[in-house]
Structure formats: structure tokens, C-alpha cells
C-alpha positions in Angstrom: -7.1 9.0 -11.1 -6.1 12.5 -10.0 -2.8 12.9 -8.3 -2.1 15.7 -5.9 0.2 18.3 -7.3 2.2 18.7 -4.1 3.3 15.0 -4.5 4.4 15.7 -8.1 6.4 18.7 -6.9 7.9 16.5 -4.1 8.8 13.8 -6.7 10.3 16.4 -9.1 12.3 18.2 -6.4 13.6 14.9 -5.0 14.5 13.8 -8.5 16.4 17.0 -9.1 18.4 16.8 -5.9 20.0 13.5 -6.9 20.1 14.0 -10.7 22.2 17.1 -10.4 25.0 15.1 -8.8 26.1 12.5 -11.3 24.7 10.3 -14.1 25.5 8.1 -17.0 23.4 6.0 -19.4 22.8 5.4 -23.1 19.6 7.4 -23.7 19.4 7.0 -27.4 18.1 3.4 -27.4 14.4 2.7 -27.1 13.7 1.6 -23.6 12.7 -2.1 -23.5 10.1 -2.7 -20.8 9.7 -6.1 -19.1 8.0 -8.7 -21.4 5.4 -11.3 -20.5 5.5 -15.0 -21.0 3.0 -14.7 -23.8 3.7 -12.7 -27.0 2.8 -9.0 -26.7 0.6 -7.2 -29.4 2.3 -5.7 -32.4 3.5 -2.1 -32.0 1.0 0.6 -32.9 1.2 4.4 -33.1 -0.3 6.5 -30.4 -3.9 7.3 -31.2 -6.0 10.3 -30.1 -8.0 9.7 -27.0 -11.1 7.6 -27.5 -13.5 7.4 -24.6 -14.4 3.8 -23.8 -17.0 3.2 -21.1 -17.1 -0.4 -19.9 -20.6 -2.0 -20.0 -21.9 -3.2 -16.6 -21.9 -7.0 -16.1 -25.3 -8.5 -15.5 -25.6 -10.1 -12.0 -28.2 -12.7 -11.0 -30.4 -11.5 -8.1 -31.9 -14.2 -5.8 -35.7 -13.6 -5.2 -36.7 -12.5 -1.7 -38.8 -15.3 -0.1 -41.2 -14.1 2.7 -42.3 -16.5 5.5 -45.8 -17.9 5.0 -48.6 -16.2 6.9 -50.3 -18.1 9.7 -53.6 -19.9 8.8 -55.3 -19.0 12.1 -54.6 -17.2 15.3 -54.2 -19.0 18.6 -51.7 -19.8 21.3 -50.6 -23.1 19.7 -49.6 -21.5 16.4 -46.6 -19.1 16.9 -46.4 -16.0 14.9 -43.6 -16.4 12.4 -40.5 -14.2 13.1 -38.2 -12.8 10.4 -34.6 -13.7 11.4 -32.1 -11.2 10.2 -28.8 -12.8 9.3 -25.9 -10.5 10.3 -23.7 -9.3 7.4 -20.2 -10.6 7.5 -17.5 -8.0 8.2 -15.0 -7.7 5.5 -11.5 -8.0 6.9 -8.8 -6.8 4.5 -5.5 -8.7 4.9 -2.5 -6.7 6.2 0.1 -5.9 3.6 3.7 -6.8 4.5 5.9 -4.1 3.1 9.6 -4.4 2.4 12.4 -2.1 1.1 14.2 -2.6 -2.2 17.7 -1.2 -2.0 19.2 -0.4 -5.4 22.7 -0.3 -3.9 22.6 -4.1 -3.4 21.3 -4.7 -6.9 23.4 -2.3 -9.0 26.6 -2.3 -7.0 28.8 0.4 -5.7 29.9 1.5 -9.2 26.6 3.3 -9.9 26.6 6.4 -7.7 23.3 7.5 -9.2 21.5 4.7 -7.5 23.4 4.6 -4.3 21.1 4.4 -1.3 17.8 4.5 -3.3 15.2 2.6 -1.2 11.8 1.7 -2.7 8.8 0.5 -0.6 7.1 -2.6 -2.2 4.8 -5.4 -1.1 6.9 -8.4 0.0 4.7 -10.9 -1.9 5.5 -9.1 -5.2 8.4 -10.0 -7.4 11.2 -7.4 -7.5 14.0 -7.4 -9.9 16.5 -5.0 -11.5 17.4 -4.9 -15.2 20.9 -3.4 -14.9 21.3 -3.2 -18.7 18.1 -1.2 -19.4 18.2 0.5 -16.0 14.7 -0.5 -15.0 13.5 -1.7 -11.6 10.3 -3.7 -11.9 7.8 -4.9 -9.3 5.1 -7.3 -10.4 2.2 -8.5 -8.4 2.1 -12.0 -10.0 3.7 -13.9 -12.9 1.2 -12.5 -15.5 2.8 -9.0 -15.2 -0.6 -7.3 -15.6 -0.1 -5.3 -12.4 3.3 -3.6 -12.4 5.3 -0.7 -10.9 8.4 0.4 -12.8 11.2 2.8 -11.7 13.6 4.3 -14.2 16.1 5.9 -11.8 18.3 8.0 -14.0 19.1 8.5 -17.6 21.5 10.9 -19.2 20.9 12.7 -22.5 20.0 16.1 -24.0 16.2 16.3 -23.5 14.8 19.8 -23.4 12.2 19.0 -20.8 10.2 16.2 -19.1 7.7 15.9 -21.9 10.5 15.2 -24.4 11.7 12.4 -22.2 8.1 11.1 -22.1 8.2 10.7 -25.9 11.2 8.4 -25.4 9.3 6.3 -22.9 6.2 6.2 -25.0 8.1 4.6 -27.8 8.8 1.6 -25.6 5.3 1.6 -24.1 3.8 1.6 -27.6 5.7 -1.6 -28.3 4.1 -3.3 -25.2 0.6 -1.9 -25.3 -1.7 -1.9 -28.3 -3.9 1.1 -29.1 -2.0 3.3 -26.6 -3.7 6.7 -26.2 -3.4 9.7 -23.9 -6.2 10.3 -21.3 -4.8 13.3 -19.5 -1.5 15.2 -18.9 0.1 17.9 -16.8 3.4 19.6 -17.0 5.2 22.5 -15.3 8.6 23.8 -14.4 10.1 24.1 -10.9 12.0 27.2 -9.9 15.7 26.6 -9.4 17.9 29.2 -7.8 20.9 28.1 -9.8 21.9 29.9 -13.0 21.9 27.6 -16.1 19.7 24.9 -14.4 16.1 24.2 -15.5 13.9 21.6 -13.8 10.6 20.3 -15.3 8.1 17.6 -14.5 5.4 15.8 -16.5 2.7 13.4 -15.6 0.3 11.5 -17.9 -2.5 9.0 -17.6 -2.9 6.6 -20.6 -5.0 3.6 -21.7 -4.2 0.7 -24.0 -4.6 -3.0 -24.2 -2.4 -5.9 -23.2 -3.2 -9.6 -23.9 -6.7 -8.6 -24.8 -7.4 -6.7 -21.6 -8.0 -2.9 -21.3 -5.3 -1.3 -19.2 -4.8 2.0 -17.5 -1.3 3.5 -17.0 0.2 6.4 -15.0 3.6 8.0 -15.5 5.5 10.7 -13.6 8.7 12.2 -15.0 11.3 14.7 -13.9 14.1 16.2 -16.0 16.9 18.4 -14.9 18.6 20.4 -17.7 22.1 21.9 -17.0 23.8 24.4 -19.2 27.4 23.2 -19.8 28.6 25.9 -22.2 26.9 28.8 -24.1 25.5 26.3 -26.7 25.5 22.9 -25.0 23.3 21.3 -22.4 23.2 18.0 -20.4 20.0 16.5 -19.0 19.2 13.9 -16.3 15.8 12.2 -16.4 14.0 9.8 -14.1 10.5 8.3 -14.1 8.0 6.0 -12.5 5.4 4.1 -14.4 2.6 1.9 -13.1 -0.3 0.0 -14.7 -3.1 -2.4 -14.1 -6.3 -3.6 -15.8 -9.0 -0.9 -15.8 -11.4 -2.7 -13.5 -8.9 -2.9 -10.6 -6.6 0.1 -11.4 -8.1 2.4 -8.7 -7.8 -0.2 -6.1 -4.2 -1.0 -6.9 -3.3 2.7 -7.0 -4.8 3.4 -3.6 -3.4 0.2 -2.0 0.1 0.0 -3.6 1.1 2.5 -6.3 0.6 5.7 -4.3 2.8 4.6 -1.5 5.5 3.3 -3.9 5.6 6.6 -5.8 5.9 8.5 -2.5 8.8 6.3 -1.3 10.8 6.9 -4.5 10.5 10.6 -4.0 11.4 10.5 -0.3 14.3 8.2 -0.9 15.8 10.5 -3.6 15.3 13.5 -1.4 17.2 11.7 1.4 20.0 10.7 -0.9 20.3 14.3 -2.2 20.6 15.7 1.4 23.3 13.1 2.3 25.3 14.1 -0.8 24.9 17.8 0.0 26.1 17.2 3.5 
């Protein structure tokens, strides 16, 4: 579940390059995350970390049957031979990747999202919630494996951790018994007076529809000093989650590439605007 720090720095720097340009959003409302077809558990407060080790599932093992020994030796009674059946080669299906362009979904009026391209598997459902400013990618209709992008929010957050508390309020409404597993935060040097950039990442666990879930969030916040006593902040985040038993597989196969594509896309947009 560890994420390389250089990718976090890339994500934060990329986020900073586009957030410093322009931005507008109502950041005071609790962010409403995509809902499932079935009712979600009632909201609960964030609890301290509680280690939960899943118990192994018992698997039936077929007995090994050896060939019968010959009753006598002789040319008419062949010696039994053990035939080894070759193991089947596991062939993983090739993933067809596509690009989700926010320009087409949000329109030309939202300069914050102009040109943002996100890699995603073509067999996943991609949709944009323009009102809540959330782009969601779901593997299937159950919504148990999802990747969310919160491209840009405007407010007065002090740092990335403070924006995470805003996100966690919405997550606590969706996931029961939400708790923090690990966290990491830092600041990124910015050679601009009055500008401060921070990033925060967190791994969490909770339950959804009776299943134990693992979540990962990466956040970047750019804080700009407007006057001697006032500041303006721009924040963005990515969130992904899946059931515990398949989380690592989904992260290695899908989530890692999707996070990287968001960072690269934002970096490219920032360079175009600077040019």
C-alpha cells in the first residue's frame, strides 16, 4: 500500500501548476460522493485505527492418488508410469485504456478543467458530476471499485490536511466505521513570495454494504496570500477504493496509472498556460 514519494511530489507540483492560474467553487458544502443503488450505512464518526486481520478461508484439498504397484514382474505387465499434466498458463487479458477529457464534459466555461485528460479502462463507467465537481470511474454498477477525481476547489484552507478533513466528512457519510491507517504530509518549496504548497496522502479503512474496504487519498493545496491578512486556497484530490481482498490488485492494475495520468495531465496544462 506504499506509494513512492516522488509520485506524490509530481502530483502536488502538477496540481500547483494549474491551481495557481484560476479557480472557483463552493467549498463550504460537504462533498457528496457518488451513491450506490442500495442504501448506504448511516454516518459514523472517524474512529481510531483498529487492526483487523482477515481470517484465511478454508480450502478443500483433493487427496493425491498414487498408481497401483504391479503384482509381478514380467514383460507382459508394463511398469506403471506417472503422467505429469502440464500446468495451464495464466493469460491475463489486455486492458483497453481510454482518455477522459474534462473539457468535453464541463465545457469551455470552466478554465480550471480545460485540457485535463485522465487515463481509465474503457470498460469502466466514466461520468462527471458538474454540480459537485467530481469525476468518477466505476468498474461495475455496484460501485465497490471506484476512482474519483476532485479537480479543483476554491476556499481558505491552511494546508492539504485541512482540505482532507472536508473530504473525510463526505467519506464518513458513505463508509461506516471509517478509520485512518496511515498518513503522510509535507510542504513543497515554492520560489514565489506569499505562495505555500502542501500535499497530504492517507490510507483508510471502512465498510460499505457489509464489506471491508480500503481507501487511498492524495491531496494538494496551494495557498496564496492576497493581502497582509487574507489568503486564497486552491485544492484538488484523487480518491480510490476497493474491497480489502482485491485492493492491491486494483491499485497495481488500475489506480496507480490513473493517479499518474492526473498528475501528468495537470503538469501539461500548467506548461501550456505558462507558455
